[in-house]
C-alpha positions in Angstrom: 11.4 -3.4 -73.7 13.3 -4.4 -70.5 15.5 -7.1 -72.2 16.6 -4.6 -74.8 17.6 -2.0 -72.2 19.6 -4.7 -70.4 21.3 -5.4 -73.7 22.2 -1.8 -74.5 22.8 -0.4 -71.0 26.1 -0.6 -69.2 27.1 0.4 -65.7 30.4 1.9 -64.6 31.8 -1.7 -63.6 31.0 -3.0 -67.1 32.5 0.1 -68.8 35.6 -0.2 -66.7 35.9 -3.8 -67.5 35.5 -3.2 -71.3 38.4 -0.7 -71.1 40.6 -2.9 -69.0 40.3 -5.7 -71.4 40.9 -3.4 -74.4 44.0 -1.8 -72.9 45.3 -5.0 -71.5 45.4 -6.5 -75.2 47.7 -3.7 -76.1 50.1 -4.0 -73.3 53.0 -6.3 -72.5 52.7 -8.7 -69.7 54.9 -6.7 -67.4 52.8 -3.4 -67.5 52.0 -2.0 -64.1 48.5 -3.2 -63.1 47.7 0.0 -61.3 48.6 2.1 -64.2 46.4 -0.1 -66.4 43.4 0.1 -64.0 44.0 4.0 -63.8 44.0 4.4 -67.5 40.9 2.2 -68.0 39.2 4.2 -65.3 40.0 7.5 -67.2 38.4 6.1 -70.3 35.4 4.5 -68.4 34.8 7.8 -66.6 34.8 10.0 -69.6 32.8 7.5 -71.6 30.0 8.1 -68.9 30.3 11.8 -68.4 28.6 14.1 -70.8 30.2 17.2 -72.4 27.3 19.0 -70.9 27.2 17.3 -67.4 26.0 19.7 -64.5 26.6 16.8 -61.8 30.3 16.1 -62.7 33.1 18.1 -64.3 32.0 17.8 -68.0 34.2 15.9 -70.5 35.6 18.6 -72.7 34.8 18.5 -76.4 38.4 19.6 -77.5 41.8 20.4 -76.4 41.0 23.9 -76.8 38.7 23.7 -73.7 41.6 22.0 -71.8 43.9 24.9 -72.7 41.3 27.5 -71.7 40.4 26.0 -68.4 44.0 24.8 -67.2 46.5 26.8 -69.0 45.1 30.3 -69.4 43.7 30.0 -65.7 46.8 29.5 -63.6 44.8 29.5 -60.3 44.6 25.7 -60.3 48.3 24.8 -60.6 48.6 23.8 -57.0 45.3 21.8 -56.9 46.2 18.1 -57.2 42.6 17.1 -58.1 42.3 19.6 -60.8 45.8 19.0 -62.2 45.0 15.2 -62.4 41.7 16.1 -64.2 43.6 18.2 -66.6 46.1 15.4 -67.2 43.3 12.9 -67.6 41.6 15.2 -70.2 44.8 15.6 -72.1 45.2 11.8 -72.1 41.6 11.2 -73.3 41.6 13.9 -76.0 45.2 13.5 -77.3 45.1 9.8 -77.0 41.7 8.1 -77.5 40.5 11.0 -79.8 44.0 11.7 -81.3 42.8 11.3 -84.9 40.0 13.8 -84.4 42.1 16.3 -82.5 45.1 16.2 -84.6 43.3 18.2 -87.4 43.3 21.3 -85.1 45.9 20.7 -82.5 49.4 19.7 -82.1 49.2 16.4 -80.2 52.8 16.2 -79.2 52.4 19.6 -77.4 49.3 18.5 -75.6 51.0 15.2 -74.6 53.9 17.2 -72.9 51.2 19.4 -71.3 49.3 16.4 -70.0 52.4 14.8 -68.5 53.1 18.1 -66.8 49.6 18.2 -65.4 50.3 14.8 -63.9 53.7 15.8 -62.5 52.0 18.7 -60.8 49.2 16.6 -59.5 51.8 14.2 -58.0 53.7 17.1 -56.5 50.7 18.3 -54.6 49.0 15.0 -53.9 48.7 14.2 -50.1 48.6 10.5 -50.5 52.0 9.2 -51.2 50.6 6.0 -52.9 48.5 8.2 -55.2 51.3 10.6 -55.8 53.6 7.7 -57.0 50.8 6.5 -59.4 50.4 10.0 -60.8 54.2 10.3 -61.2 54.3 7.1 -63.0 51.5 8.2 -65.3 53.3 11.4 -65.9 56.7 9.5 -66.8 54.9 7.1 -69.1 52.2 9.5 -70.5 53.3 9.0 -74.1 53.2 5.2 -74.3 49.8 5.3 -72.5 48.5 8.1 -74.8 49.6 5.9 -77.8 47.8 2.9 -76.3 44.5 4.9 -76.0 44.9 6.0 -79.5 45.5 2.5 -80.6 42.5 1.3 -78.7 40.4 3.9 -80.3 41.4 2.8 -83.8 40.8 -0.7 -83.1 37.4 -0.1 -81.7 36.5 2.0 -84.9 37.5 -1.1 -86.9 34.9 -3.1 -84.9 31.9 -0.6 -84.7 29.3 -3.2 -83.8 31.2 -5.2 -81.1 28.8 -6.3 -78.4 30.2 -8.1 -75.3 
């Protein structure tokens, strides 16, 4: 049973590497390495956090949950960490899960919302290095969202890919 578990299990590093390679194949050679790693980490994180997680902020099941948590509740607009989480959730759901979300949600609106969350996160971030990264993600939200969506489609075309 142990060899099978090793074959099927993946840790955070392996998951991150999987998404780095996948996104890298969709990017031009001049793409910013930090942005690439950040985007891969968003996908890796949410791939490993349940929608029912009690230990971590749960991965939302839909864009409606993002709206309820971060648009209706305006108490978090000055919290860099929470605005970054909101942006990442928009990136994940409007990007990687675009085809599923498009049935019920206006993806373009959520993409603008996600970019806005990242702008707010950057504005309230104490670390200037991280603020620059968050601002870059905000400015290039749409191209990254499209890459997430394209990666999702390509992975669905290869459902039994084993690395």
